[in-house]
C-alpha positions in Angstrom: 9.9 0.1 -5.7 7.8 2.3 -8.5 6.0 -1.2 -8.9 5.9 -1.9 -4.7 4.5 1.0 -4.2 1.0 0.8 -7.3 0.8 -2.6 -6.4 0.3 -1.4 -2.6 -1.9 1.9 -3.3 -4.1 -0.5 -5.4 -4.1 -2.7 -3.0 -4.9 -0.4 -0.2 -7.9 1.5 -2.3 -9.1 -2.0 -3.1 -9.3 -3.7 -0.2 -8.3 -1.1 2.4 -8.8 -4.0 5.4 -5.6 -4.6 4.4 -3.5 -3.6 7.3 -0.4 -5.2 6.3 -0.2 -2.9 3.3 -1.7 -0.2 4.9 1.1 0.3 7.0 4.1 -0.8 3.8 2.3 1.7 2.1 1.9 4.7 4.9 5.5 4.1 5.5 7.0 3.9 2.0 5.2 7.9 1.5 6.5 8.8 4.9 
C-alpha cells in the first residue's frame, strides 16, 4: 500500500492529467 501511494503521488505530481491515478490516490487518502 505504501509503495502504491508513493508511486501514485509521484505519478500525480509528474502527470496531473492522469485522472485515474489521481482518483485512486484521493480515494486512498480519504
